[in-house]
C-alpha positions as CSV (number, residue, x, y, z in Angstrom):
1,M,-54.6,-3.5,7.0
2,E,-58.3,-4.2,7.1
3,N,-58.5,-6.6,4.2
4,H,-55.6,-8.7,5.5
5,T,-56.6,-8.9,9.1
6,K,-60.0,-10.3,8.2
7,D,-58.1,-13.5,7.2
8,S,-58.5,-15.8,10.2
9,T,-55.1,-17.3,9.6
10,M,-53.5,-13.9,10.3
11,K,-52.5,-12.7,13.7
12,V,-50.1,-10.3,15.4
13,S,-46.9,-11.8,16.7
14,S,-45.6,-11.3,20.3
15,L,-41.8,-10.9,20.4
16,N,-39.3,-10.6,23.2
17,S,-37.8,-7.2,23.8
18,I,-34.1,-6.9,24.5
19,D,-33.1,-3.8,26.5
20,L,-29.4,-2.9,25.7
21,A,-29.4,-0.6,28.8
22,N,-30.4,-3.4,31.1
23,D,-27.8,-4.0,33.8
24,D,-29.1,-7.6,34.3
25,L,-26.9,-9.3,31.7
26,H,-28.2,-12.8,32.6
27,H,-31.8,-11.7,32.0
28,S,-30.9,-10.2,28.6
29,V,-29.1,-13.3,27.5
30,V,-31.8,-15.7,28.6
31,S,-34.5,-13.6,26.9
32,L,-32.4,-13.3,23.7
33,K,-31.7,-17.1,23.6
34,Q,-35.4,-17.8,24.0
35,A,-36.2,-15.6,21.0
36,C,-33.5,-17.1,18.9
37,L,-34.7,-20.6,19.6
38,D,-38.4,-19.7,19.0
39,C,-38.3,-17.7,15.8
40,G,-35.1,-15.6,15.5
41,F,-37.0,-12.3,15.7
42,F,-37.0,-9.9,18.6
43,Y,-37.1,-6.1,19.4
44,V,-34.1,-4.1,20.6
45,I,-34.7,-1.0,22.7
46,N,-32.5,1.6,24.4
47,H,-29.9,1.1,21.7
48,G,-28.5,4.7,22.0
49,I,-29.6,6.1,18.6
50,N,-31.9,9.0,19.4
51,E,-35.3,9.3,17.7
52,E,-34.6,12.8,16.3
53,F,-31.7,11.5,14.3
54,M,-33.7,8.5,13.1
55,D,-36.5,10.8,12.0
56,D,-33.9,12.7,9.9
57,V,-32.6,9.5,8.4
58,F,-36.1,8.6,7.2
59,E,-36.7,12.1,6.0
60,Q,-33.5,11.9,3.9
61,S,-34.6,8.5,2.6
62,K,-37.9,9.9,1.4
63,K,-36.1,12.8,-0.4
64,F,-34.1,10.3,-2.4
65,F,-37.1,8.2,-3.5
66,A,-39.0,11.3,-4.4
67,L,-36.4,12.2,-7.0
68,P,-37.3,11.6,-10.7
69,L,-36.4,8.0,-11.9
70,E,-33.8,9.5,-14.3
71,E,-31.9,11.0,-11.3
72,K,-32.1,7.8,-9.3
73,M,-30.9,5.7,-12.3
74,K,-27.6,7.7,-12.2
75,V,-26.7,5.7,-9.1
76,L,-28.0,2.3,-10.3
77,R,-26.8,-0.7,-8.3
78,N,-23.3,-1.7,-9.4
79,E,-21.5,-5.1,-9.4
80,K,-20.6,-4.7,-5.8
81,H,-24.3,-4.3,-4.8
82,R,-24.2,-0.6,-3.9
83,G,-26.7,1.9,-5.1
84,Y,-30.2,2.1,-6.4
85,T,-32.5,-0.9,-7.1
86,P,-35.6,-0.1,-9.1
87,V,-39.1,-1.6,-8.5
88,L,-39.2,-5.4,-9.5
89,D,-35.4,-5.6,-9.5
90,E,-35.5,-8.3,-6.8
91,I,-37.5,-11.5,-6.7
92,L,-37.2,-13.3,-3.4
93,D,-39.9,-15.9,-3.8
94,P,-40.0,-17.0,-7.4
95,K,-42.3,-19.9,-6.7
96,N,-45.1,-17.6,-5.6
97,Q,-44.3,-14.2,-7.2
98,V,-45.5,-13.3,-10.7
99,N,-43.0,-10.5,-10.9
100,G,-40.4,-9.0,-8.5
101,D,-40.9,-7.2,-5.3
102,H,-43.0,-4.0,-5.4
103,K,-40.3,-1.9,-3.7
104,E,-37.3,0.2,-4.6
105,G,-34.2,0.4,-2.6
106,Y,-30.7,1.9,-2.2
107,Y,-27.7,-0.2,-0.9
108,I,-25.0,1.5,1.2
109,G,-22.0,-0.5,2.4
110,I,-18.8,0.2,4.2
111,E,-16.9,2.9,2.3
112,V,-13.7,1.5,1.0
113,P,-11.7,3.7,-1.4
114,K,-10.1,2.3,-4.6
115,D,-6.6,2.6,-3.1
116,D,-7.4,0.4,-0.2
117,P,-5.8,-3.1,-0.4
118,H,-9.2,-4.7,0.3
119,W,-11.0,-2.8,-2.5
120,D,-11.1,-5.9,-4.8
121,K,-13.3,-7.8,-2.3
122,P,-16.8,-8.3,-3.8
123,F,-18.7,-6.5,-1.0
124,Y,-16.2,-3.7,-0.4
125,G,-15.7,-0.5,-2.4
126,P,-16.8,3.1,-2.8
127,N,-20.5,3.8,-2.6
128,P,-22.2,5.6,-5.5
129,W,-23.7,8.8,-3.9
130,P,-26.5,11.1,-5.2
131,D,-25.2,14.5,-6.3
132,A,-24.6,16.7,-3.2
133,D,-26.2,19.6,-5.0
134,V,-29.4,17.6,-5.4
135,L,-29.4,16.1,-1.9
136,P,-27.2,18.3,0.4
137,G,-26.1,16.5,3.6
138,W,-27.6,13.2,2.4
139,R,-24.3,11.3,2.3
140,E,-23.2,12.5,5.7
141,T,-26.5,11.5,7.3
142,M,-26.4,8.0,5.8
143,E,-22.7,7.4,6.8
144,K,-23.4,8.4,10.4
145,Y,-26.4,6.1,10.6
146,H,-24.3,3.2,9.1
147,Q,-21.7,3.8,11.9
148,E,-24.4,3.9,14.6
149,A,-26.2,0.8,13.4
150,L,-22.9,-1.1,13.3
151,R,-22.2,-0.1,16.9
152,V,-25.6,-1.5,17.9
153,S,-24.9,-4.7,15.9
154,M,-21.7,-5.3,17.8
155,A,-23.5,-4.9,21.1
156,I,-26.1,-7.5,20.0
157,G,-23.2,-9.7,18.7
158,K,-21.8,-9.9,22.3
159,L,-25.2,-11.1,23.6
160,L,-25.5,-13.7,20.8
161,A,-22.1,-15.0,21.7
162,L,-23.1,-15.5,25.4
163,A,-26.4,-17.1,24.3
164,L,-24.4,-19.6,22.3
165,D,-22.1,-20.3,25.3
166,L,-19.2,-18.6,23.7
167,D,-16.8,-16.0,25.0
168,V,-18.5,-12.6,25.0
169,E,-16.0,-11.2,22.4
170,Y,-16.1,-14.3,20.2
171,F,-17.6,-12.5,17.2
172,D,-15.5,-9.4,17.7
173,R,-12.4,-10.9,16.0
174,T,-11.1,-9.5,12.8
175,E,-12.1,-12.5,10.8
176,M,-15.7,-12.1,12.0
177,L,-17.3,-8.8,13.0
178,G,-14.0,-7.0,13.5
179,K,-13.9,-6.2,9.8
180,P,-17.4,-7.1,8.7
181,I,-19.6,-6.8,5.6
182,A,-22.3,-4.4,6.8
183,T,-24.8,-3.1,4.3
184,M,-27.8,-0.9,5.0
185,R,-30.6,-0.6,2.5
186,L,-33.2,2.2,2.2
187,L,-36.5,0.8,1.1
188,R,-39.8,2.3,-0.2
189,Y,-42.8,0.1,-0.6
190,Q,-45.9,1.1,-2.6
191,G,-49.1,-0.5,-3.9
192,I,-51.5,-3.2,-2.6
193,S,-50.3,-6.8,-2.3
194,D,-52.5,-9.7,-3.4
195,P,-51.0,-13.1,-2.5
196,S,-53.7,-14.9,-4.4
197,K,-52.3,-13.2,-7.6
198,G,-48.7,-13.5,-6.7
199,I,-48.3,-9.8,-5.9
200,Y,-46.1,-9.0,-2.9
201,A,-44.4,-5.8,-1.6
202,C,-41.6,-8.2,-0.6
203,G,-41.7,-11.9,-1.3
204,A,-41.2,-14.5,1.4
205,H,-37.5,-15.1,2.2
206,S,-35.0,-15.6,5.0
207,D,-32.1,-13.1,5.2
208,F,-28.7,-14.2,3.9
209,G,-26.3,-13.1,6.6
210,M,-25.7,-13.2,10.4
211,M,-28.4,-10.7,11.6
212,T,-30.5,-7.8,10.4
213,L,-31.5,-4.7,12.3
214,L,-34.7,-3.2,10.9
215,A,-35.8,0.4,11.4
216,T,-39.2,1.0,10.1
217,D,-41.9,3.7,10.1
218,G,-45.3,3.2,11.7
219,V,-46.9,1.4,8.8
220,M,-47.7,-2.3,9.3
221,G,-46.7,-4.8,6.6
222,L,-44.0,-7.1,7.9
223,Q,-45.1,-10.7,8.6
224,I,-43.2,-13.7,9.8
225,C,-43.9,-17.5,9.4
226,K,-42.4,-19.3,12.4
227,D,-42.8,-22.7,10.8
228,K,-42.0,-22.7,7.1
229,N,-42.9,-26.4,6.8
230,A,-46.4,-26.0,8.0
231,T,-49.3,-26.5,5.6
232,P,-50.8,-24.0,5.2
233,Q,-48.2,-21.6,6.3
234,K,-49.3,-19.3,9.2
235,W,-48.3,-15.7,8.9
236,E,-48.2,-13.2,11.8
237,Y,-47.8,-9.4,11.6
238,V,-44.9,-7.9,13.5
239,P,-46.0,-4.5,14.7
240,P,-43.5,-1.6,14.6
241,I,-42.6,-0.1,18.0
242,K,-41.5,3.6,18.0
243,G,-37.8,3.8,18.8
244,A,-37.1,0.1,18.6
245,F,-35.3,-2.1,16.1
246,I,-36.8,-5.3,14.9
247,V,-33.9,-7.7,14.8
248,N,-33.9,-11.1,13.0
249,L,-31.3,-13.8,12.6
250,G,-30.1,-14.8,9.1
251,D,-29.2,-18.0,7.4
252,M,-25.5,-17.7,8.1
253,L,-26.1,-17.7,11.9
254,E,-28.5,-20.7,11.5
255,R,-25.6,-22.5,9.7
256,W,-23.1,-21.4,12.3
257,S,-25.3,-22.6,15.2
258,N,-26.0,-26.0,13.4
259,G,-29.7,-25.1,13.1
260,F,-29.9,-24.4,16.9
261,F,-30.9,-20.7,16.3
262,K,-33.6,-19.9,13.8
263,S,-33.6,-17.9,10.6
264,T,-37.3,-17.3,9.9
265,L,-39.3,-16.7,6.7
266,H,-40.7,-13.2,6.5
267,R,-42.4,-11.1,3.8
268,V,-44.1,-7.7,3.4
269,L,-47.6,-7.1,2.3
270,G,-48.6,-3.6,1.0
271,N,-51.9,-2.1,1.9
272,G,-51.8,1.0,-0.4
273,Q,-49.9,3.2,2.0
274,E,-46.3,4.1,1.3
275,R,-44.0,2.3,3.7
276,Y,-40.4,3.1,4.4
277,S,-37.9,0.8,6.2
278,I,-34.1,0.6,6.6
279,P,-32.7,-2.9,7.1
280,F,-29.1,-3.1,8.2
281,F,-27.6,-6.4,7.2
282,V,-24.6,-7.7,9.2
283,E,-22.3,-10.3,7.9
284,P,-18.8,-11.4,9.0
285,N,-15.5,-10.8,7.2
286,H,-15.3,-11.8,3.5
287,D,-12.8,-14.6,4.3
288,C,-14.6,-15.9,7.4
289,L,-15.2,-19.6,7.1
290,V,-18.7,-20.2,8.3
291,E,-18.7,-23.6,10.0
292,C,-20.4,-25.2,13.0
293,L,-19.5,-23.4,16.2
294,P,-17.7,-25.4,18.8
295,T,-20.6,-25.2,21.3
296,C,-23.2,-26.3,18.8
297,K,-21.9,-29.8,17.9
298,S,-21.4,-33.1,19.8
299,E,-21.0,-36.8,19.0
300,S,-24.7,-37.1,18.9
301,D,-25.3,-33.8,17.0
302,L,-22.8,-33.6,14.1
303,P,-22.5,-30.5,11.9
304,K,-25.5,-30.4,9.5
305,Y,-24.0,-27.9,7.0
306,P,-20.6,-28.0,5.1
307,P,-18.2,-25.1,5.8
308,I,-18.5,-22.2,3.3
309,K,-16.6,-18.9,2.9
310,C,-18.8,-15.9,3.8
311,S,-18.3,-14.0,0.5
312,T,-18.9,-17.1,-1.6
313,Y,-22.2,-17.8,0.2
314,L,-23.4,-14.1,-0.1
315,T,-22.5,-13.9,-3.8
316,Q,-24.5,-17.0,-4.5
317,R,-27.6,-15.6,-2.7
318,Y,-27.4,-12.1,-4.3
319,E,-27.1,-13.6,-7.8
320,E,-30.1,-15.8,-7.1
321,T,-32.4,-12.9,-6.1
322,H,-31.4,-9.9,-8.2
323,A,-32.0,-9.1,-11.8
324,K,-28.9,-9.1,-14.1
325,L,-27.4,-5.7,-14.4
326,S,-27.1,-6.1,-18.1
327,I,-30.9,-5.7,-18.5
328,Y,-30.7,-2.1,-17.4
329,H,-27.8,-1.4,-19.7
330,Q,-29.8,-2.8,-22.6
331,Q,-32.6,-0.3,-21.8
332,T,-30.4,2.8,-21.9
């Protein structure tokens, strides 16, 4: 990171750490609320997923990305946003990026078979999986991780409810996180970023949904900008902590909370090292109407955002940032 840290505008961010094994619930909620008001980023430790299993998940991720491009293209992202995304497929900051993000990825969502009554929902459906002969045990590892990350997300959801002065199980309801949209994404970053030339590993953006759990390797690269309206913008590195998730709030929770909780701009700069990460995006049910929470409005603080259905909002955001699938079909 030498070239980047020489920039006087760059610094390392200090974030609150939420311990899910802490018996002092009040302390956890106060610390979480402070983080959500400040920048919407925090660490989560003692989440119950052991490091040995996490190491295996990252090892399996590396095995997939090491496959020949021809093999990876067999599981190209489909219309339900599942599967492989090639380098430059996504452009998150079109105002500042010359091309797309210098990363490749792989989306995995909740497995919903074709005979399920909810199969026609835009973010449900079967996942495309790499051939089991090519990557034995790969699917089983990823499905287990998805279940574990969702369990941790539900625990964080309870703390968020309390931080918003809601009932502890407010977000557990079927129309919210009881039957959620939950999508993990394996990512591999390569190359050297150069903001002056519009080259980014991942362009500046805020996440679309409710919250994101990020597992990452030890390579620095993630940056946050706590005040997106500042001129110039000030970016801070978020150092990875072994065994901890980096959690951030998304735009949907900012809308829900009437702007009370923050969804913060973040980006990734590459420094020439390969960097692997696994964000786990948590959104409510397809049909959930995201509107101002009862505890976040008053006569003097009216709702700032119009109500919108979760699936409608997500579809709009995905279409804005991803390449049209037709361009890949034209190439084959």
